[in-house]
N, C-alpha and C positions, 0 to 999 in steps of 0.2 A: 384158697381156703387155708387157714392156719392149722397146722397139725400139732397135736399135743401129746401124742403117744409116747410113753416112757419106753426107752429101748437102749440097752447097752451097746447095740449095734445100730447107730443112728442112720436114718435115711434122709438125705439132704435133697430137697426139691429146689431146683434153680428157676430163675425167671422164665425160661423157655419151657417150663413144666417137665424138663428131663430130670431124672433122679440119679443120685450117686449113693451107693451103699458103703458103709464103713464098718469094720469089725470091732471098733472101739471109739470112745469119745474123740472128737476131732476139732482142731482149731479152725478158725476162718482162713488163716494163712495156709493150712494144710489142704483145705478144700480148693483154694485158689491154685495151689501147686499141682493138685491132681488134675486140674483142667488144662494147665499149661504154664510153662516157665515165664512167659511174657506177662500173664495175668498175676502170677505170684509176685513178680517184681513191681507191678503197678498197683497192687492192692494197698489201699490206705486204711480201710475200715470195712466193716460188714454190716448188713442189715439183717438181723435174725428175727424172723416173724415180725418184721417191721421196726424193730428196735435197733438203733445204731450202736455198734459195739466195736471194740478194738480187734485187730487181726489175730491177737493171741487169745481171744475169747474162746473158751472151750464149749463146744456144742455137745451136750450129753444125751439129747433126746431128738426124735424126728423133728425136723424144722424146715421152714422155707428160708432160703438164704439168697441175698443179693450181694455180690462183691462190689464194694465202693472203690472207684478210682478217681483220679483228678478230673475225669470227664463228667462226673456227677456233681450236681450242686452241693450235695452233702459232703463230697470229697473236698471241695474248695473251703467249706466251713471248717472241716477238720484241719486242713492245712493252716488256715488263719488262726484257729484256736491254738494249735501247736506252735505257731510262730510267736504268739503272745508269750507262751512259756519260754521259748528260745530267747526272747527279749529279756524276760525277768532273769533267766539264767546268766545272760551276759552282764546284766547290771550288777548282779550279786558277785560275779567274779571281779569286776572292775571297781565296784564300790561296795565292799562287804557290809558296811553299816547301814546301807539303804534297806528299808523294809518294804516288802512286797505286799500289796493289798488285793486289788481285784484286776482282772485282765480279760474282759469279754471280747467276743467277735462283734463287729459292727458292720454296717454296709461298706463293702469294698475293702475291709481291713480289720483292724483290731486296735486296742490301746491297753496300756497297763499303767496303773496308778502307783506311785512310790512315795513313801514318807522318807524324806532325806533332808538333812540340814544344808547340804551343798545344792546350789541352784544349777540344774543342768543347762549347758550351753550348746549352741550348734556344733562346736568342736567335740563335745561329749557325745553328741548324737552320732557323729562320724565314727568315733572310737567304739561306741556300743555296737554299731552296725558291723564294723570290721570284726569285732569279737564274735558276733553271731555267725558270721561266715566261717570263722575258725571252728566253731562248734559244729557247724554243718559238715565241714571237712573231716572232723573226727568221727562223725557218723555214730554217735552214742545211741545204743538201743534204749527204747522207752519201755518202762515196766509199770505195772499197776499194783498197788497194795491196798487191801481192804482192811479198814481199822474201825474200832468203835469210836464214839465221840470222845470219851475220856482218853483213849490212846492218842487220838489226833491232837487234843489239847496238850498232852504231855510232850508229844513229838515236837510241836511247833514252839512250845515254851522253851524247850532245850535249845532250839535254834535261835531263840531271841526274837521270833516273829510275832510281835505283840498284836498286829492287826489280824493275822490269821487266827490267833487265839480268840479275838473278839468276834470274828465271823463265826467260828465254830461254836462259841458259847450261845449264840442266838439260834442254833439249830437244835431241834428237839432231841432230848437225851437218848432216846431209843433208836435214832437213825444211824444206819451204817454209812460210813464215809469212805472215800477212796483218795489215796495219795499217789501221784504220778512221779516217777523218778527218771532222771537222765543224768548219768554220771553222778556227781555229788549234789546235784540240785534236786529239790523236792517241792512239790506244790499241791495244795488241796484242789481237787478238781473232779467233776463227774465224768469227764472224758466224752468220747474217745479221743485218742491221739494217734498220730502217725507212728508206724513201727520203730522208726529211728530218725535222728536229727538230719541224716543225710538226704531225706526226702524233701527238705525245706530249702529250696534254692533260689526262688524268685520273690524277693521281698525288699522293702525300702522303708526306712523310718522317715516320717514326713514332717512332724512338728511336735512342739512341746507346749503345753498350756497348764494352767492351774485348774484344780478341781477339788471341791470340798469332799471330805470323807462322808460317804453314803449320800452325797448330793445335797447335804444340808448346810446352809450358809452359817449355821451356829457352830458347826464342827471345824476342825483344823483343815488348813489348806494343804493339799497334796500336789505332787507334780505328775502330770499325765503325759505319757509319751505315746504318740500315735504312729501307726505304721500301716502299710498295705502289703498283702501277700497274694500271689497268683500261682497258677499251676506251672507256668514256664516264663522265661525271660521275654518272649514275644508279647505275651499278655500283659506282663508288667510294664514293658516299654510303651505299649499302646495306652495303658491306663495313665501312666505318667505324662504322656504327650497330651492326653485329654485334660489332665489336671492342669497342665501349663496353659492350655487353651481356655479352660474354665477361668483361670486367673485373669486372663486378658479380657474375658467376657463378663467379669464381675459387674453386676448391675449397679453397684455403688460407684464404680469408676465411670460407667456409661452415663449414669445420672449426672455426674459433674460435667462431662463433655456436652451433654444435651440440655443441661440446666433444667432438670426435672423436679428435684425435691431436695430437702436437706433435713437432718435431724440434729437436735442439740440437747445438752444435759438437762435443761430446764423442763423438758418433756420427753423423758426416756422412753424409747419404743413407740414414739408417736411421730407422724409424718407432717412436715411443713411442705405442702404442695406448691410448686411454682407453676406459672401458666402453662408451660410445655408439658409438665407432668400431669397436670389436671386435665389437659386436652386428651391425653392417652386414657386416663382414668374414665373420663366421660364417654369416650368412644366405646370402651369396654362395657361400661354400665348401660349405655343406651342400646347397644346391640343385644345384650342379655335381656333387657327389658322388652325389646321387640320379640325375641324368641320365646320368652316365657308367656307372653300374651298369646302367641300362636299355640302354645301348649295348654292354654285354658286356665292360666293362673291370673288371679286378681291381686294387684299390689296393694299393700297396706303399710302403715307405719305404727310402731308401738313405742311406749315410753323407754327412756334410757335408764331410769331408776324405778325399781319396784320393791315394795315392802318385802323384807326377808321371809315373811311367812309363806309367800307363794313359792319361793325357792326351796323352803323346807318341805312343803307339801309335794312339790314335783320330784323331790329326791336329789336335786342339784346340790343343796347345801351339805348334805351328808356325803356326797360322792365327788364334789367339785369345788368345795369351799376354799381349798388352798389356792385356786386360780381366780378367785373372785375378789373384787374390791367392794368393801362395805363402808358406808357413810352413815352418819347419824344426823337426823333433822327432825325437829318437833318431837324430840324424845322418842323417836322411832328409828329402827335400823332399816336401811335400804341397801339393796345390792345393785351396783351398776351392772346391767345385764351382760352376762358372758355369752349368751345365745338367746334366740328369740322364741324358742318353742313353747315355753309356758305362756307367753304373752299371746301367741297365736291361738292357743286353746281358749283363752279368754274371749277372743273375737268370735270363735266358733260358738261359744256358749251364749252369745247375745241373740236372743230370739229363739223360738222353738225350731228345731231342725227335724226334717222328715227324711226318710230314705230316698225320697225324690230329689232332695237337695245334694245327694252324694253322687259322685265324689265332689267335695268342695276343695278347691285348690287356692291356697293363700301364699303370697310371696312378699318378701321384704328385703331391701338392701339395708340390712340391720347393722348399725354401728354398735359394735360390742367391744368389751374390754376384758383382757386376760392378764392376770398378774404373773407374767413370765419372769423367770429369774434373769438378773442382769447379764450373766455370762451366756445365756441362751439366745439373747436377741441378736439379730443379724440383718441389718438393712431392712428391706421390705419383706424378706423371707420369714422373719419372726418378729412380730411387733406386739405391743400391748393394746393399741387401739387399731381395730381392723373392721372392714366392712364385709360381712358375709352375704353372698347371694342366697339367702335363706329361703326355704319354702317348705310348706307342709300340705300334704294331701290327707283329707279325712274321708275315709271310704269304708266299704264293707269287705268282709273276707273274700267274697266272690269277685270284687273289683281289683284285688291286688295284682293278679297276673297282667291285666290290661294296663294298669298304671305303671308297673315295672317295665313292661314292653315299650310303652309310649315314652317314658322318661329316657330309657336307655338308647332308643333309636335317635331321639333328639340330641342326646349328649354326644353321640358319635358325629353327628352332622355339625354341631357347634365346634367340637374340637378340630374337625377338618377345616372349618373356616378360619380357625386360628393357626392352622398349619401343622397340627399334630395328627398323624395318621396311625401311629402305633400306640394302641391303648391296651393295657393289661388289666384284667378284672380279678379282684380278690374278694373272698367272702370271709369277713371277720366275725367270729362267733363269741359266745358269752365270756365276759371277763370274770375274775374272782369277785370283784366289787360290783354288784348289780342289784337292780330291783326286779321284782316279779318272780313268779314261780318257774320251776324247771319245765313244767308243762307248756307255759306260754312261750318260753325260749325255744323249746323243741319245735313248737308250731311255727314260730317266726323264722327260725333258721331253715326249716324244711320248705317254707313258702318261698323264700328268696332263692334257695338252691334249685327248686323245681322251676321257677320262673326263668332262671338262666339256662337251665338244660333245655327247656321248651324252645328257647330262642337259639339253641345250638351255639351258645357262647361259652368257650372254655374259661375256666376260672381256677385260681389257686385258693387254698384254704389258709386262713390266718387264725388259728385257734387262740381264744382268749383275748382278742384285740377289738371286740365290738364295743359299742357305747354302753354305758351302764344301764340304759333303758331298752336296748335292743340290738340285734345283729345288724351288720351293714355290708352292702356291696361297695367296694372301693374301686375307683377308676384311676389307674396310674398311667400317666403320660410319659412317653420316652422322648427326650429332646435330641437335638442333633449330635450331642456328645455321648448319647447312650445312657444318660442319667434318667432315673425314674423319679417322677414327681406325683405324689398322691393329691389329686384335686377334687374331683366329684365324689359324692357319697350318696347312697340311698339306704336309709335305715328304717327297719320295720319295727314298730313300737306298739305292743299291746298294753303297756303299763301306764304311761303318763296320762292318757285320756281318762283312764279309770281313776287314777289318783287325784286328778283335778275335776272329777265328776262331770265329764262331758258325756252327753248322750244324744241319741236321735230316736225318733219314733219310727219303729219298724213297720213293715206292711201289715203285720198282725195286730198293730196297736201297742205293742210292748215297747219298753225303753231298752235300748241297746247301746253299748259303748262302741264308738267308731274305732277302726284301725287308724293309726297315725303313721304316715310315711314322711320321714324327715328327708329332705333332699337339698343338695347343694351342687351346683354345676362347676363353678370355679373354685369354691372354698372361700378363700379371702381374696378380694380384688387386689389388694396390695401385693400379696405373695404371687398371685398369678401374673401380675404385671412384671414383677422381678424375674419370673420364669421366662416370660416373653422376651424381655430385654436381653437375657443371656442366650436364649435359643437363637435369636436373630442377630446377636452381637450389636444391638442398637439399630440395625437396618430393618426397621419395622415395615410390614406391608403398608401400602399407601393409605388404606382405610384407617390404620392405627397411628400413623406417623403424626406427631404433634404439629409439625409444620410440613404441609404437603408440597409446597413449592415456594421458591424465593425468586422474585423478579429483580434483576440487577441491570443497572444502566452502565454504559461504558464511559460516558462523559455527562456533564451536567445538562447538555442539550437534550438528552433523552429522559430526563428526570420526570417531567410531567406525564409522558406517555407510559413510563414504567409504573408510575403511581396509578394511572388510569387502568392499566391491565390488572394490577393487584386488586383494585377496588371492584372491577367487573367480576373477577373470579371469586372474590369473597361473597358477592351478591348471589352467586350460584351455589353457595353453601360450602365452598372449599376453603381450607385453611392455608392462606397465602399471605405473605408479607413482601414488602419491597425493601431493597437495600440500596439506598441512594447516596451512600457515603462516598466521599472523594478519595477513593482507593482504586488501585489498578484492578481490572476485571479478574486477572489471574489470582490475586489475593482473595477476592470475594469468593471465587469458585472454590478455592482450597478450603477456606474457612467453613463454608456451608456444607462441603463434602465431609469434612471432619465431624460436623454436627449431624450427619446422616440424613440431610434433607433429601427426599426422593428425587425431586425435579428442580433443576436450576435453569431459569429462564433468562436469557441474555437479550438485552435490547440495545441496538446500535442505530446509526443513521438509516441503514438499509431497512431495519425492522420497523422503524417509525414510518418510513415512506410507504412500506407495503402493509402496514397495520398487522404485523406478525410478531411472533417471538421465536427466538432460536432456542430449541429445547435440548437439554443435556441431562442425562441421568447421573445419580451419585456415583455410579460405577464408571463414569467417564464415556458412556456411549452417546454419540451425537445423533439425535433423531431429526435434525434439520429444522427448517422453518415451518411454523404452523400459525393459522389464524387463531384468534382467541377462542372462537367457538369450537374449532377443531380440537384444540388442546383441552378445553373444558370437557368436551364429549369423551375424549380419550381417558381423562382422569375419572370421570363418572363411571365409565365402563369398567375400568380397573377396580374402582372402589366396590362396585356391585359384585364383581367376581371374587372379592375378598382375597383369600389366600391362594386362589387357583392360579394366579399369576404372581409369582414371588420374585423379588430381587434376590440375587445370590447372597448367601449368608457369609 
């Protein structure tokens, strides 16, 4: 319970509920010192009544306090934020005419954007990083100055920091601002920051890129310097090692090796699927189709283009128009659909629906288009044309818990089949731009939170990151490198069905608006396939592999038998080809191993005579000779087990 009692002799309540009494206002650092010298040295920040503050923050009233160290998630965020300031400080020392703009914390690190006529080079990055280490060694104390908006404008104008002035001018006139100082460097910031630069020891600048001012392509181009920061060198080294491994696993490189797809300028952000890539895509889609049928969903298909009026009515055009493609035909405006939900409501509205028809579950592999910025697109991970495994449940309030439970349990099973056992749940709540009343949002957020608690599923909160029409449960998968990928979502929507005039006849004969649950299992198939390729480094489980086996002859004498084996296995539904080229068998084996084909079947004179194949895995394990039926049965068993029997990553 938060304590608000005003007291010149504050009582500080610690997380273990113990209390400390002080005879005068006290800083977070002083409280830490009163507990022990070790904690005083490790303290990075404090949480006073839940609010994150600097260690020099003065506590004047009774309060609850948690000392933040580098072991806390908030501590790592403070370290990264402070390291962004350290970067800007170093740049200003080395390149005094460079202007600092913004430098936020991002996943695993930070960046800072600079306006500078000189183009930063890799050598500059080394020089900047060395200067940052010098600033760490000097251990400059960090201080905080509270200023008015006008004082802040005057301060940064005198420094010649035009971009800081522009940022401040967009802030309301009556807002109090803070400036953080370390030696002669100053930056506008809310904080908090580490007590001194000496606490920032494990960091690395990683890359340089271009970035538009305020993210708008109409504005000037800035230079963005990325970096990563960690609590210690061991954590940093581990991250850099994973980063190097991630580079090797880049799905775009794997796609070239396996001949999966390509992209080209004539269709930016859109995929040209090759036969191998399409085989993986179909395996994923067919599996999901099978699973959603088991979950009680019926598949539908809706139009690619719909009159703009529907998107205005649903709220998409007001909240999502920047990402929508609009075309004109027959003197009418049409939007190429960015998502399928308004179209699914139209299917629900066809024919009178009764409470007996609920829950009604509709699903679609919807091809949708999003106008992603050119600089944001990245292989399969971020595209303009994508296929969502979209689905919607129309139900009553009373049916929500069962539907959430049913979907969540199925999702965990599906992720396990793909080889993901570590799933983190997050509850994203109302954003600033939204439709619907606060009452409907309260109700929706509470319903999702209660459903997760009832299932005893731990979850994190993501305030302000829900969809514009409803809160959502996000399902984040952890891959083999520890990276988190947000894939599945379940959104609870009280707003869109009402806006689009969907209703059902209740048991008492009245008309009622159904609840709409928006759900996705994988998100975008394209992106999920990219995640899979990197998770397995191209060595996909047998059921997903584009080519499951290759039959290879040693000499021309075995060509007919090799072809016969491949044909027989294909008849049994397996993806198998023959390699009858006049090449040495060692060359063929190496080539198909590089292509990550799971099984390599070798046929020589002995195999022809015994009607068998010599079976070898892509890892080089010799499984010996098998009859065609034995081998086919082994493959089918492994396919049915899906990810339960995995090749090494």
